[in-house]
PQR file of N, CA, C, O and H, with PARSE charges and radii, in Angstrom:
ATOM      1  N   UNK A   1      35.602  17.926  65.449 -0.4000 1.5000
ATOM      2  CA  UNK A   1      34.275  17.994  65.916 -0.0000 2.0000
ATOM      3  C   UNK A   1      33.904  17.048  66.980  0.5500 1.7000
ATOM      4  O   UNK A   1      33.175  17.356  67.923 -0.5500 1.4000
ATOM      5  N   UNK A   2      34.438  15.865  66.797 -0.4000 1.5000
ATOM      6  CA  UNK A   2      34.183  14.772  67.840 -0.0000 2.0000
ATOM      7  C   UNK A   2      34.792  15.139  69.184  0.5500 1.7000
ATOM      8  O   UNK A   2      34.215  14.932  70.251 -0.5500 1.4000
ATOM      9  H   UNK A   2      35.030  15.615  66.031  0.4000 1.0000
ATOM     10  N   UNK A   3      35.978  15.690  69.071 -0.4000 1.5000
ATOM     11  CA  UNK A   3      36.669  16.078  70.313 -0.0000 2.0000
ATOM     12  C   UNK A   3      35.878  17.204  71.039  0.5500 1.7000
ATOM     13  O   UNK A   3      35.859  17.215  72.269 -0.5500 1.4000
ATOM     14  H   UNK A   3      36.447  15.858  68.204  0.4000 1.0000
ATOM     15  N   UNK A   4      35.229  18.145  70.317 -0.4000 1.5000
ATOM     16  CA  UNK A   4      34.484  19.163  70.961 -0.0000 2.0000
ATOM     17  C   UNK A   4      33.238  18.633  71.619  0.5500 1.7000
ATOM     18  O   UNK A   4      32.869  19.109  72.692 -0.5500 1.4000
ATOM     19  H   UNK A   4      35.245  18.136  69.317  0.4000 1.0000
ATOM     20  N   UNK A   5      32.587  17.683  71.029 -0.4000 1.5000
ATOM     21  CA  UNK A   5      31.393  17.004  71.594 -0.0000 2.0000
ATOM     22  C   UNK A   5      31.835  16.219  72.773  0.5500 1.7000
ATOM     23  O   UNK A   5      31.122  16.270  73.775 -0.5500 1.4000
ATOM     24  H   UNK A   5      32.887  17.296  70.157  0.4000 1.0000
ATOM     25  N   UNK A   6      32.937  15.484  72.790 -0.4000 1.5000
ATOM     26  CA  UNK A   6      33.419  14.758  73.886 -0.0000 2.0000
ATOM     27  C   UNK A   6      33.723  15.619  75.099  0.5500 1.7000
ATOM     28  O   UNK A   6      33.339  15.300  76.224 -0.5500 1.4000
ATOM     29  H   UNK A   6      33.516  15.443  71.976  0.4000 1.0000
ATOM     30  N   UNK A   7      34.444  16.754  74.835 -0.4000 1.5000
ATOM     31  CA  UNK A   7      34.790  17.644  75.837 -0.0000 2.0000
ATOM     32  C   UNK A   7      33.637  18.360  76.484  0.5500 1.7000
ATOM     33  O   UNK A   7      33.661  18.624  77.686 -0.5500 1.4000
ATOM     34  H   UNK A   7      34.755  17.014  73.921  0.4000 1.0000
ATOM     35  N   UNK A   8      32.566  18.697  75.657 -0.4000 1.5000
ATOM     36  CA  UNK A   8      31.432  19.368  76.227 -0.0000 2.0000
ATOM     37  C   UNK A   8      30.613  18.295  77.020  0.5500 1.7000
ATOM     38  O   UNK A   8      30.120  18.646  78.091 -0.5500 1.4000
ATOM     39  H   UNK A   8      32.546  18.482  74.681  0.4000 1.0000
ATOM     40  N   UNK A   9      30.448  17.135  76.619 -0.4000 1.5000
ATOM     41  CA  UNK A   9      29.732  16.219  77.465 -0.0000 2.0000
ATOM     42  C   UNK A   9      30.476  15.821  78.728  0.5500 1.7000
ATOM     43  O   UNK A   9      29.851  15.566  79.757 -0.5500 1.4000
ATOM     44  H   UNK A   9      30.849  16.849  75.748  0.4000 1.0000
ATOM     45  N   UNK A  10      31.791  15.762  78.668 -0.4000 1.5000
ATOM     46  CA  UNK A  10      32.610  15.524  79.885 -0.0000 2.0000
ATOM     47  C   UNK A  10      32.399  16.643  80.919  0.5500 1.7000
ATOM     48  O   UNK A  10      32.254  16.397  82.116 -0.5500 1.4000
ATOM     49  H   UNK A  10      32.299  15.969  77.832  0.4000 1.0000
ATOM     50  N   UNK A  11      32.386  17.947  80.378 -0.4000 1.5000
ATOM     51  CA  UNK A  11      32.237  19.162  81.243 -0.0000 2.0000
ATOM     52  C   UNK A  11      30.775  19.129  81.880  0.5500 1.7000
ATOM     53  O   UNK A  11      30.601  19.420  83.064 -0.5500 1.4000
ATOM     54  H   UNK A  11      32.503  18.147  79.405  0.4000 1.0000
ATOM     55  N   UNK A  12      29.822  18.790  81.103 -0.4000 1.5000
ATOM     56  CA  UNK A  12      28.487  18.799  81.585 -0.0000 2.0000
ATOM     57  C   UNK A  12      28.298  17.665  82.582  0.5500 1.7000
ATOM     58  O   UNK A  12      27.603  17.860  83.579 -0.5500 1.4000
ATOM     59  H   UNK A  12      29.963  18.553  80.142  0.4000 1.0000
ATOM     60  N   UNK A  13      28.882  16.491  82.363 -0.4000 1.5000
ATOM     61  CA  UNK A  13      28.823  15.353  83.239 -0.0000 2.0000
ATOM     62  C   UNK A  13      29.521  15.671  84.586  0.5500 1.7000
ATOM     63  O   UNK A  13      29.134  15.132  85.623 -0.5500 1.4000
ATOM     64  H   UNK A  13      29.446  16.333  81.553  0.4000 1.0000
ATOM     65  N   UNK A  14      30.503  16.509  84.565 -0.4000 1.5000
ATOM     66  CA  UNK A  14      31.221  16.890  85.741 -0.0000 2.0000
ATOM     67  C   UNK A  14      30.471  17.942  86.547  0.5500 1.7000
ATOM     68  O   UNK A  14      30.463  17.908  87.778 -0.5500 1.4000
ATOM     69  H   UNK A  14      30.816  16.947  83.722  0.4000 1.0000
ATOM     70  N   UNK A  15      29.848  18.864  85.847 -0.4000 1.5000
ATOM     71  CA  UNK A  15      29.210  20.011  86.557 -0.0000 2.0000
ATOM     72  C   UNK A  15      27.730  19.691  87.009  0.5500 1.7000
ATOM     73  O   UNK A  15      27.233  20.367  87.909 -0.5500 1.4000
ATOM     74  H   UNK A  15      29.855  18.890  84.848  0.4000 1.0000
ATOM     75  N   UNK A  16      27.115  18.822  86.492 -0.4000 1.5000
ATOM     76  CA  UNK A  16      25.697  18.511  86.937 -0.0000 2.0000
ATOM     77  C   UNK A  16      25.594  17.983  88.316  0.5500 1.7000
ATOM     78  O   UNK A  16      24.720  18.396  89.078 -0.5500 1.4000
ATOM     79  H   UNK A  16      27.518  18.272  85.760  0.4000 1.0000
ATOM     80  N   UNK A  17      26.523  17.015  88.690 -0.4000 1.5000
ATOM     81  CA  UNK A  17      26.394  16.534  90.083 -0.0000 2.0000
ATOM     82  C   UNK A  17      26.749  17.649  91.128  0.5500 1.7000
ATOM     83  O   UNK A  17      26.230  17.665  92.245 -0.5500 1.4000
ATOM     84  H   UNK A  17      27.234  16.680  88.071  0.4000 1.0000
ATOM     85  N   UNK A  18      27.662  18.579  90.705 -0.4000 1.5000
ATOM     86  CA  UNK A  18      27.996  19.648  91.614 -0.0000 2.0000
ATOM     87  C   UNK A  18      26.759  20.601  91.818  0.5500 1.7000
ATOM     88  O   UNK A  18      26.486  21.087  92.915 -0.5500 1.4000
ATOM     89  H   UNK A  18      28.084  18.566  89.798  0.4000 1.0000
ATOM     90  N   UNK A  19      26.062  20.819  90.719 -0.4000 1.5000
ATOM     91  CA  UNK A  19      24.912  21.627  90.952 -0.0000 2.0000
ATOM     92  C   UNK A  19      23.826  20.973  91.588  0.5500 1.7000
ATOM     93  O   UNK A  19      22.981  21.663  92.158 -0.5500 1.4000
ATOM     94  H   UNK A  19      26.283  20.425  89.827  0.4000 1.0000
ATOM     95  N   UNK A  20      23.736  19.777  91.570 -0.4000 1.5000
ATOM     96  CA  UNK A  20      22.624  18.999  92.208 -0.0000 2.0000
ATOM     97  C   UNK A  20      22.889  18.987  93.734  0.5500 1.7000
ATOM     98  O   UNK A  20      21.927  19.020  94.502 -0.5500 1.4000
ATOM     99  H   UNK A  20      24.422  19.217  91.106  0.4000 1.0000
ATOM    100  N   UNK A  21      24.110  18.943  94.184 -0.4000 1.5000
ATOM    101  CA  UNK A  21      24.410  18.738  95.597 -0.0000 2.0000
ATOM    102  C   UNK A  21      24.819  20.070  96.160  0.5500 1.7000
ATOM    103  O   UNK A  21      25.333  20.067  97.278 -0.5500 1.4000
ATOM    104  H   UNK A  21      24.891  18.916  93.560  0.4000 1.0000
ATOM    105  N   UNK A  22      24.656  21.205  95.524 -0.4000 1.5000
ATOM    106  CA  UNK A  22      25.107  22.490  96.008 -0.0000 2.0000
ATOM    107  C   UNK A  22      24.105  23.179  96.901  0.5500 1.7000
ATOM    108  O   UNK A  22      24.302  24.328  97.297 -0.5500 1.4000
ATOM    109  H   UNK A  22      24.239  21.207  94.615  0.4000 1.0000
ATOM    110  N   UNK A  23      23.063  22.505  97.210 -0.4000 1.5000
ATOM    111  CA  UNK A  23      21.923  23.097  98.065 -0.0000 2.0000
ATOM    112  C   UNK A  23      22.496  23.289  99.493  0.5500 1.7000
ATOM    113  O   UNK A  23      21.991  24.164 100.195 -0.5500 1.4000
ATOM    114  H   UNK A  23      22.902  21.572  96.889  0.4000 1.0000
ATOM    115  N   UNK A  24      23.426  22.600  99.931 -0.4000 1.5000
ATOM    116  CA  UNK A  24      23.990  22.743 101.263 -0.0000 2.0000
ATOM    117  C   UNK A  24      23.169  21.968 102.290  0.5500 1.7000
ATOM    118  O   UNK A  24      22.230  21.256 101.933 -0.5500 1.4000
ATOM    119  H   UNK A  24      23.836  21.889  99.360  0.4000 1.0000
ATOM    120  N   UNK A  25      23.528  22.109 103.567 -0.4000 1.5000
ATOM    121  CA  UNK A  25      22.799  21.453 104.654 -0.0000 2.0000
ATOM    122  C   UNK A  25      21.686  22.258 105.217  0.5500 1.7000
ATOM    123  O   UNK A  25      21.819  22.881 106.270 -0.5500 1.4000
ATOM    124  H   UNK A  25      24.291  22.687 103.857  0.4000 1.0000
ATOM    125  N   UNK A  26      20.555  22.249 104.503 -0.4000 1.5000
ATOM    126  CA  UNK A  26      19.380  23.031 104.903 -0.0000 2.0000
ATOM    127  C   UNK A  26      18.647  22.242 106.011  0.5500 1.7000
ATOM    128  O   UNK A  26      18.352  21.058 105.846 -0.5500 1.4000
ATOM    129  H   UNK A  26      20.447  21.742 103.648  0.4000 1.0000
ATOM    130  N   UNK A  27      18.360  22.914 107.131 -0.4000 1.5000
ATOM    131  CA  UNK A  27      17.629  22.326 108.208 -0.0000 2.0000
ATOM    132  C   UNK A  27      16.207  22.485 108.002  0.5500 1.7000
ATOM    133  O   UNK A  27      15.726  23.578 107.703 -0.5500 1.4000
ATOM    134  H   UNK A  27      18.599  23.876 107.265  0.4000 1.0000
ATOM    135  N   UNK A  28      15.479  21.381 108.158 -0.4000 1.5000
ATOM    136  CA  UNK A  28      13.987  21.426 107.933 -0.0000 2.0000
ATOM    137  C   UNK A  28      13.334  21.763 109.264  0.5500 1.7000
ATOM    138  O   UNK A  28      13.443  20.963 110.194 -0.5500 1.4000
ATOM    139  H   UNK A  28      15.870  20.493 108.401  0.4000 1.0000
ATOM    140  N   UNK A  29      12.659  22.904 109.410 -0.4000 1.5000
ATOM    141  CA  UNK A  29      12.027  23.314 110.507 -0.0000 2.0000
ATOM    142  C   UNK A  29      10.547  23.105 110.468  0.5500 1.7000
ATOM    143  O   UNK A  29       9.849  23.837 111.169 -0.5500 1.4000
ATOM    144  H   UNK A  29      12.570  23.554 108.655  0.4000 1.0000
ATOM    145  N   UNK A  30       9.983  22.170 109.713 -0.4000 1.5000
ATOM    146  CA  UNK A  30       8.597  21.941 109.580 -0.0000 2.0000
ATOM    147  C   UNK A  30       8.127  21.224 110.893  0.5500 1.7000
ATOM    148  O   UNK A  30       8.723  20.267 111.387 -0.5500 1.4000
ATOM    149  H   UNK A  30      10.550  21.575 109.143  0.4000 1.0000
ATOM    150  N   UNK A  31       6.992  21.795 111.401 -0.4000 1.5000
ATOM    151  CA  UNK A  31       6.443  21.221 112.657 -0.0000 2.0000
ATOM    152  C   UNK A  31       5.346  20.212 112.264  0.5500 1.7000
ATOM    153  O   UNK A  31       5.080  19.958 111.090 -0.5500 1.4000
ATOM    154  H   UNK A  31       6.508  22.572 111.000  0.4000 1.0000
ATOM    155  N   UNK A  32       4.749  19.674 113.287 -0.4000 1.5000
ATOM    156  CA  UNK A  32       3.743  18.643 113.072 -0.0000 2.0000
ATOM    157  C   UNK A  32       2.559  19.189 112.320  0.5500 1.7000
ATOM    158  O   UNK A  32       1.949  18.424 111.573 -0.5500 1.4000
ATOM    159  H   UNK A  32       4.965  19.881 114.241  0.4000 1.0000
ATOM    160  N   UNK A  33       2.155  20.519 112.457 -0.4000 1.5000
ATOM    161  CA  UNK A  33       1.016  21.061 111.811 -0.0000 2.0000
ATOM    162  C   UNK A  33       1.269  21.088 110.253  0.5500 1.7000
ATOM    163  O   UNK A  33       0.336  20.903 109.471 -0.5500 1.4000
ATOM    164  H   UNK A  33       2.651  21.140 113.064  0.4000 1.0000
ATOM    165  N   UNK A  34       2.456  21.304 109.860 -0.4000 1.5000
ATOM    166  CA  UNK A  34       2.797  21.333 108.419 -0.0000 2.0000
ATOM    167  C   UNK A  34       2.551  19.923 107.807  0.5500 1.7000
ATOM    168  O   UNK A  34       1.984  19.777 106.724 -0.5500 1.4000
ATOM    169  H   UNK A  34       3.214  21.454 110.494  0.4000 1.0000
ATOM    170  N   UNK A  35       3.008  18.910 108.556 -0.4000 1.5000
ATOM    171  CA  UNK A  35       2.913  17.412 108.037 -0.0000 2.0000
ATOM    172  C   UNK A  35       1.460  17.017 108.099  0.5500 1.7000
ATOM    173  O   UNK A  35       1.028  16.263 107.227 -0.5500 1.4000
ATOM    174  H   UNK A  35       3.468  19.029 109.436  0.4000 1.0000
ATOM    175  N   UNK A  36       0.671  17.459 109.052 -0.4000 1.5000
ATOM    176  CA  UNK A  36      -0.766  17.172 109.075 -0.0000 2.0000
ATOM    177  C   UNK A  36      -1.511  17.821 108.008  0.5500 1.7000
ATOM    178  O   UNK A  36      -2.441  17.253 107.436 -0.5500 1.4000
ATOM    179  H   UNK A  36       1.022  18.071 109.760  0.4000 1.0000
ATOM    180  N   UNK A  37      -1.094  19.090 107.706 -0.4000 1.5000
ATOM    181  CA  UNK A  37      -1.733  19.760 106.506 -0.0000 2.0000
ATOM    182  C   UNK A  37      -1.397  19.012 105.247  0.5500 1.7000
ATOM    183  O   UNK A  37      -2.273  18.708 104.437 -0.5500 1.4000
ATOM    184  H   UNK A  37      -0.338  19.552 108.170  0.4000 1.0000
ATOM    185  N   UNK A  38      -0.096  18.707 105.079 -0.4000 1.5000
ATOM    186  CA  UNK A  38       0.305  17.948 103.869 -0.0000 2.0000
ATOM    187  C   UNK A  38      -0.437  16.672 103.728  0.5500 1.7000
ATOM    188  O   UNK A  38      -0.855  16.326 102.623 -0.5500 1.4000
ATOM    189  H   UNK A  38       0.615  18.954 105.737  0.4000 1.0000
ATOM    190  N   UNK A  39      -0.631  15.913 104.852 -0.4000 1.5000
ATOM    191  CA  UNK A  39      -1.300  14.623 104.769 -0.0000 2.0000
ATOM    192  C   UNK A  39      -2.787  14.892 104.470  0.5500 1.7000
ATOM    193  O   UNK A  39      -3.381  14.104 103.734 -0.5500 1.4000
ATOM    194  H   UNK A  39      -0.292  16.194 105.750  0.4000 1.0000
ATOM    195  N   UNK A  40      -3.369  15.857 104.946 -0.4000 1.5000
ATOM    196  CA  UNK A  40      -4.786  16.238 104.600 -0.0000 2.0000
ATOM    197  C   UNK A  40      -4.881  16.521 103.082  0.5500 1.7000
ATOM    198  O   UNK A  40      -5.796  16.056 102.403 -0.5500 1.4000
ATOM    199  H   UNK A  40      -2.887  16.497 105.544  0.4000 1.0000
ATOM    200  N   UNK A  41      -3.985  17.233 102.622 -0.4000 1.5000
ATOM    201  CA  UNK A  41      -3.911  17.570 101.126 -0.0000 2.0000
ATOM    202  C   UNK A  41      -3.790  16.285 100.279  0.5500 1.7000
ATOM    203  O   UNK A  41      -4.467  16.138  99.261 -0.5500 1.4000
ATOM    204  H   UNK A  41      -3.242  17.610 103.173  0.4000 1.0000
ATOM    205  N   UNK A  42      -2.912  15.353 100.720 -0.4000 1.5000
ATOM    206  CA  UNK A  42      -2.727  14.092 100.069 -0.0000 2.0000
ATOM    207  C   UNK A  42      -4.033  13.269 100.122  0.5500 1.7000
ATOM    208  O   UNK A  42      -4.394  12.593  99.159 -0.5500 1.4000
ATOM    209  H   UNK A  42      -2.362  15.472 101.546  0.4000 1.0000
ATOM    210  N   UNK A  43      -4.690  13.342 101.205 -0.4000 1.5000
ATOM    211  CA  UNK A  43      -6.092  12.587 101.315 -0.0000 2.0000
ATOM    212  C   UNK A  43      -7.047  13.140 100.374  0.5500 1.7000
ATOM    213  O   UNK A  43      -7.811  12.376  99.784 -0.5500 1.4000
ATOM    214  H   UNK A  43      -4.397  13.891 101.987  0.4000 1.0000
ATOM    215  N   UNK A  44      -7.081  14.453 100.166 -0.4000 1.5000
ATOM    216  CA  UNK A  44      -7.984  15.078  99.157 -0.0000 2.0000
ATOM    217  C   UNK A  44      -7.589  14.641  97.795  0.5500 1.7000
ATOM    218  O   UNK A  44      -8.477  14.327  97.003 -0.5500 1.4000
ATOM    219  H   UNK A  44      -6.460  15.074 100.646  0.4000 1.0000
ATOM    220  N   UNK A  45      -6.349  14.590  97.450 -0.4000 1.5000
ATOM    221  CA  UNK A  45      -5.927  14.272  96.132 -0.0000 2.0000
ATOM    222  C   UNK A  45      -6.272  12.698  95.896  0.5500 1.7000
ATOM    223  O   UNK A  45      -6.756  12.356  94.817 -0.5500 1.4000
ATOM    224  H   UNK A  45      -5.627  14.845  98.093  0.4000 1.0000
ATOM    225  N   UNK A  46      -6.036  11.827  96.834 -0.4000 1.5000
ATOM    226  CA  UNK A  46      -6.505  10.435  96.716 -0.0000 2.0000
ATOM    227  C   UNK A  46      -7.925  10.342  96.595  0.5500 1.7000
ATOM    228  O   UNK A  46      -8.403   9.530  95.802 -0.5500 1.4000
ATOM    229  H   UNK A  46      -5.643  12.105  97.710  0.4000 1.0000
ATOM    230  N   UNK A  47      -8.684  11.108  97.318 -0.4000 1.5000
ATOM    231  CA  UNK A  47     -10.141  10.948  97.294 -0.0000 2.0000
ATOM    232  C   UNK A  47     -10.713  11.455  95.988  0.5500 1.7000
ATOM    233  O   UNK A  47     -11.847  11.098  95.669 -0.5500 1.4000
ATOM    234  H   UNK A  47      -8.296  11.768  97.963  0.4000 1.0000
ATOM    235  N   UNK A  48      -9.964  12.314  95.159 -0.4000 1.5000
ATOM    236  CA  UNK A  48     -10.294  12.724  93.897 -0.0000 2.0000
ATOM    237  C   UNK A  48      -9.847  11.744  92.795  0.5500 1.7000
ATOM    238  O   UNK A  48     -10.495  11.596  91.759 -0.5500 1.4000
ATOM    239  H   UNK A  48      -9.043  12.604  95.418  0.4000 1.0000
ATOM    240  N   UNK A  49      -8.737  11.101  93.061 -0.4000 1.5000
ATOM    241  CA  UNK A  49      -8.083  10.278  92.009 -0.0000 2.0000
ATOM    242  C   UNK A  49      -8.832   8.849  91.839  0.5500 1.7000
ATOM    243  O   UNK A  49      -8.937   8.281  90.752 -0.5500 1.4000
ATOM    244  H   UNK A  49      -8.210  11.221  93.902  0.4000 1.0000
ATOM    245  N   UNK A  50      -9.342   8.343  93.076 -0.4000 1.5000
ATOM    246  CA  UNK A  50      -9.949   6.964  93.045 -0.0000 2.0000
ATOM    247  C   UNK A  50     -11.216   6.951  92.188  0.5500 1.7000
ATOM    248  O   UNK A  50     -11.360   6.080  91.330 -0.5500 1.4000
ATOM    249  H   UNK A  50      -9.257   8.804  93.959  0.4000 1.0000
ATOM    250  N   UNK A  51     -12.158   7.915  92.405 -0.4000 1.5000
ATOM    251  CA  UNK A  51     -13.294   7.905  91.554 -0.0000 2.0000
ATOM    252  C   UNK A  51     -13.003   8.192  90.090  0.5500 1.7000
ATOM    253  O   UNK A  51     -13.644   7.657  89.185 -0.5500 1.4000
ATOM    254  H   UNK A  51     -12.042   8.622  93.102  0.4000 1.0000
ATOM    255  N   UNK A  52     -12.057   9.018  89.897 -0.4000 1.5000
ATOM    256  CA  UNK A  52     -11.660   9.263  88.479 -0.0000 2.0000
ATOM    257  C   UNK A  52     -11.127   8.029  87.767  0.5500 1.7000
ATOM    258  O   UNK A  52     -11.463   7.803  86.605 -0.5500 1.4000
ATOM    259  H   UNK A  52     -11.536   9.452  90.631  0.4000 1.0000
ATOM    260  N   UNK A  53     -10.315   7.236  88.425 -0.4000 1.5000
ATOM    261  CA  UNK A  53      -9.875   6.001  87.938 -0.0000 2.0000
ATOM    262  C   UNK A  53     -10.964   4.968  87.634  0.5500 1.7000
ATOM    263  O   UNK A  53     -11.018   4.332  86.581 -0.5500 1.4000
ATOM    264  H   UNK A  53     -10.042   7.420  89.369  0.4000 1.0000
ATOM    265  N   UNK A  54     -11.839   4.856  88.668 -0.4000 1.5000
ATOM    266  CA  UNK A  54     -13.041   4.034  88.483 -0.0000 2.0000
ATOM    267  C   UNK A  54     -13.946   4.411  87.222  0.5500 1.7000
ATOM    268  O   UNK A  54     -14.401   3.546  86.473 -0.5500 1.4000
ATOM    269  H   UNK A  54     -11.795   5.373  89.523  0.4000 1.0000
ATOM    270  N   UNK A  55     -14.160   5.740  87.058 -0.4000 1.5000
ATOM    271  CA  UNK A  55     -14.831   6.224  85.914 -0.0000 2.0000
ATOM    272  C   UNK A  55     -14.162   5.858  84.702  0.5500 1.7000
ATOM    273  O   UNK A  55     -14.860   5.358  83.820 -0.5500 1.4000
ATOM    274  H   UNK A  55     -13.791   6.442  87.666  0.4000 1.0000
ATOM    275  N   UNK A  56     -12.870   6.024  84.484 -0.4000 1.5000
ATOM    276  CA  UNK A  56     -12.203   5.701  83.342 -0.0000 2.0000
ATOM    277  C   UNK A  56     -12.134   4.326  82.987  0.5500 1.7000
ATOM    278  O   UNK A  56     -12.119   3.980  81.806 -0.5500 1.4000
ATOM    279  H   UNK A  56     -12.302   6.430  85.201  0.4000 1.0000
ATOM    280  N   UNK A  57     -12.083   3.411  84.058 -0.4000 1.5000
ATOM    281  CA  UNK A  57     -12.166   1.959  83.825 -0.0000 2.0000
ATOM    282  C   UNK A  57     -13.603   1.568  83.282  0.5500 1.7000
ATOM    283  O   UNK A  57     -13.730   0.764  82.358 -0.5500 1.4000
ATOM    284  H   UNK A  57     -12.095   3.692  85.018  0.4000 1.0000
ATOM    285  N   UNK A  58     -14.616   2.144  83.871 -0.4000 1.5000
ATOM    286  CA  UNK A  58     -15.998   1.931  83.421 -0.0000 2.0000
ATOM    287  C   UNK A  58     -16.182   2.340  82.017  0.5500 1.7000
ATOM    288  O   UNK A  58     -16.884   1.678  81.253 -0.5500 1.4000
ATOM    289  H   UNK A  58     -14.513   2.797  84.622  0.4000 1.0000
ATOM    290  N   UNK A  59     -15.551   3.449  81.647 -0.4000 1.5000
ATOM    291  CA  UNK A  59     -15.790   3.968  80.252 -0.0000 2.0000
ATOM    292  C   UNK A  59     -15.024   3.073  79.298  0.5500 1.7000
ATOM    293  O   UNK A  59     -15.475   2.809  78.184 -0.5500 1.4000
ATOM    294  H   UNK A  59     -14.980   3.987  82.268  0.4000 1.0000
ATOM    295  N   UNK A  60     -13.838   2.597  79.747 -0.4000 1.5000
ATOM    296  CA  UNK A  60     -13.047   1.698  78.814 -0.0000 2.0000
ATOM    297  C   UNK A  60     -13.813   0.388  78.682  0.5500 1.7000
ATOM    298  O   UNK A  60     -13.832  -0.195  77.598 -0.5500 1.4000
ATOM    299  H   UNK A  60     -13.472   2.812  80.652  0.4000 1.0000
ATOM    300  N   UNK A  61     -14.459  -0.105  79.776 -0.4000 1.5000
ATOM    301  CA  UNK A  61     -15.174  -1.347  79.588 -0.0000 2.0000
ATOM    302  C   UNK A  61     -16.443  -1.143  78.731  0.5500 1.7000
ATOM    303  O   UNK A  61     -16.831  -2.042  77.984 -0.5500 1.4000
ATOM    304  H   UNK A  61     -14.443   0.368  80.657  0.4000 1.0000
ATOM    305  N   UNK A  62     -17.052  -0.032  78.831 -0.4000 1.5000
ATOM    306  CA  UNK A  62     -18.216   0.303  77.953 -0.0000 2.0000
ATOM    307  C   UNK A  62     -17.798   0.369  76.458  0.5500 1.7000
ATOM    308  O   UNK A  62     -18.448  -0.256  75.619 -0.5500 1.4000
ATOM    309  H   UNK A  62     -16.736   0.698  79.438  0.4000 1.0000
ATOM    310  N   UNK A  63     -16.819   1.052  76.147 -0.4000 1.5000
ATOM    311  CA  UNK A  63     -16.293   1.222  74.846 -0.0000 2.0000
ATOM    312  C   UNK A  63     -15.850  -0.153  74.301  0.5500 1.7000
ATOM    313  O   UNK A  63     -16.108  -0.460  73.137 -0.5500 1.4000
ATOM    314  H   UNK A  63     -16.291   1.560  76.828  0.4000 1.0000
ATOM    315  N   UNK A  64     -15.199  -0.967  75.115 -0.4000 1.5000
ATOM    316  CA  UNK A  64     -14.736  -2.317  74.632 -0.0000 2.0000
ATOM    317  C   UNK A  64     -16.016  -3.172  74.384  0.5500 1.7000
ATOM    318  O   UNK A  64     -16.020  -3.886  73.382 -0.5500 1.4000
ATOM    319  H   UNK A  64     -14.989  -0.717  76.060  0.4000 1.0000
ATOM    320  N   UNK A  65     -16.993  -3.164  75.123 -0.4000 1.5000
ATOM    321  CA  UNK A  65     -18.220  -3.911  74.909 -0.0000 2.0000
ATOM    322  C   UNK A  65     -18.899  -3.557  73.605  0.5500 1.7000
ATOM    323  O   UNK A  65     -19.317  -4.430  72.845 -0.5500 1.4000
ATOM    324  H   UNK A  65     -16.990  -2.584  75.938  0.4000 1.0000
ATOM    325  N   UNK A  66     -19.006  -2.194  73.347 -0.4000 1.5000
ATOM    326  CA  UNK A  66     -19.585  -1.757  72.040 -0.0000 2.0000
ATOM    327  C   UNK A  66     -18.763  -2.232  70.876  0.5500 1.7000
ATOM    328  O   UNK A  66     -19.301  -2.732  69.888 -0.5500 1.4000
ATOM    329  H   UNK A  66     -18.666  -1.486  73.965  0.4000 1.0000
ATOM    330  N   UNK A  67     -17.504  -2.085  70.980 -0.4000 1.5000
ATOM    331  CA  UNK A  67     -16.609  -2.527  69.871 -0.0000 2.0000
ATOM    332  C   UNK A  67     -16.671  -4.029  69.732  0.5500 1.7000
ATOM    333  O   UNK A  67     -16.635  -4.533  68.609 -0.5500 1.4000
ATOM    334  H   UNK A  67     -17.067  -1.679  71.783  0.4000 1.0000
ATOM    335  N   UNK A  68     -16.761  -4.747  70.792 -0.4000 1.5000
ATOM    336  CA  UNK A  68     -16.951  -6.169  70.659 -0.0000 2.0000
ATOM    337  C   UNK A  68     -18.201  -6.588  69.954  0.5500 1.7000
ATOM    338  O   UNK A  68     -18.153  -7.493  69.121 -0.5500 1.4000
ATOM    339  H   UNK A  68     -16.791  -4.337  71.704  0.4000 1.0000
ATOM    340  N   UNK A  69     -19.337  -5.963  70.252 -0.4000 1.5000
ATOM    341  CA  UNK A  69     -20.603  -6.249  69.657 -0.0000 2.0000
ATOM    342  C   UNK A  69     -20.636  -5.843  68.145  0.5500 1.7000
ATOM    343  O   UNK A  69     -21.271  -6.511  67.329 -0.5500 1.4000
ATOM    344  H   UNK A  69     -19.376  -5.228  70.929  0.4000 1.0000
ATOM    345  N   UNK A  70     -19.992  -4.824  67.833 -0.4000 1.5000
ATOM    346  CA  UNK A  70     -19.852  -4.403  66.407 -0.0000 2.0000
ATOM    347  C   UNK A  70     -18.941  -5.362  65.633  0.5500 1.7000
ATOM    348  O   UNK A  70     -19.165  -5.624  64.452 -0.5500 1.4000
ATOM    349  H   UNK A  70     -19.476  -4.282  68.496  0.4000 1.0000
ATOM    350  N   UNK A  71     -17.951  -5.861  66.286 -0.4000 1.5000
ATOM    351  CA  UNK A  71     -17.049  -6.793  65.548 -0.0000 2.0000
ATOM    352  C   UNK A  71     -17.538  -8.227  65.449  0.5500 1.7000
ATOM    353  O   UNK A  71     -17.027  -9.047  64.687 -0.5500 1.4000
ATOM    354  H   UNK A  71     -17.769  -5.648  67.246  0.4000 1.0000
ATOM    355  N   UNK A  72     -18.570  -8.488  66.270 -0.4000 1.5000
ATOM    356  CA  UNK A  72     -19.125  -9.905  66.236 -0.0000 2.0000
ATOM    357  C   UNK A  72     -19.895 -10.137  64.882  0.5500 1.7000
ATOM    358  O   UNK A  72     -20.542  -9.247  64.331 -0.5500 1.4000
ATOM    359  H   UNK A  72     -18.986  -7.822  66.889  0.4000 1.0000
ATOM    360  N   UNK A  73     -19.765 -11.379  64.415 -0.4000 1.5000
ATOM    361  CA  UNK A  73     -20.342 -11.649  63.133 -0.0000 2.0000
ATOM    362  C   UNK A  73     -21.985 -11.557  63.307  0.5500 1.7000
ATOM    363  O   UNK A  73     -22.540 -11.877  64.358 -0.5500 1.4000
ATOM    364  H   UNK A  73     -19.239 -12.102  64.862  0.4000 1.0000
ATOM    365  N   UNK A  74     -22.614 -11.130  62.268 -0.4000 1.5000
ATOM    366  CA  UNK A  74     -24.141 -11.046  62.312 -0.0000 2.0000
ATOM    367  C   UNK A  74     -24.736 -12.407  62.380  0.5500 1.7000
ATOM    368  O   UNK A  74     -24.275 -13.320  61.695 -0.5500 1.4000
ATOM    369  H   UNK A  74     -22.163 -10.870  61.414  0.4000 1.0000
ATOM    370  N   UNK A  75     -25.753 -12.576  63.190 -0.4000 1.5000
ATOM    371  CA  UNK A  75     -26.465 -13.840  63.347 -0.0000 2.0000
ATOM    372  C   UNK A  75     -27.755 -13.721  62.469  0.5500 1.7000
ATOM    373  O   UNK A  75     -28.450 -12.706  62.451 -0.5500 1.4000
ATOM    374  H   UNK A  75     -26.128 -11.835  63.746  0.4000 1.0000
ATOM    375  N   UNK A  76     -28.009 -14.839  61.749 -0.4000 1.5000
ATOM    376  CA  UNK A  76     -29.208 -14.771  60.934 -0.0000 2.0000
ATOM    377  C   UNK A  76     -30.353 -15.677  61.494  0.5500 1.7000
ATOM    378  O   UNK A  76     -31.438 -15.729  60.914 -0.5500 1.4000
ATOM    379  H   UNK A  76     -27.444 -15.664  61.764  0.4000 1.0000
TER
END
């Protein structure tokens, strides 16, 4: 059983790099307009992620302050 597992793993380890590099020498014919479009899309994504992160940080601070107030000992 151990020999079967070892043989299978060796075969997979040999074939995976071949499949990864089998794409060949593809020439990229993307012009400047494609790169401008992709850059514009990236700017839209960043513009959406930044406010979302700020909102999540604000919510975490709000929850942490409420938990901190509840865990504080009661003053008489």
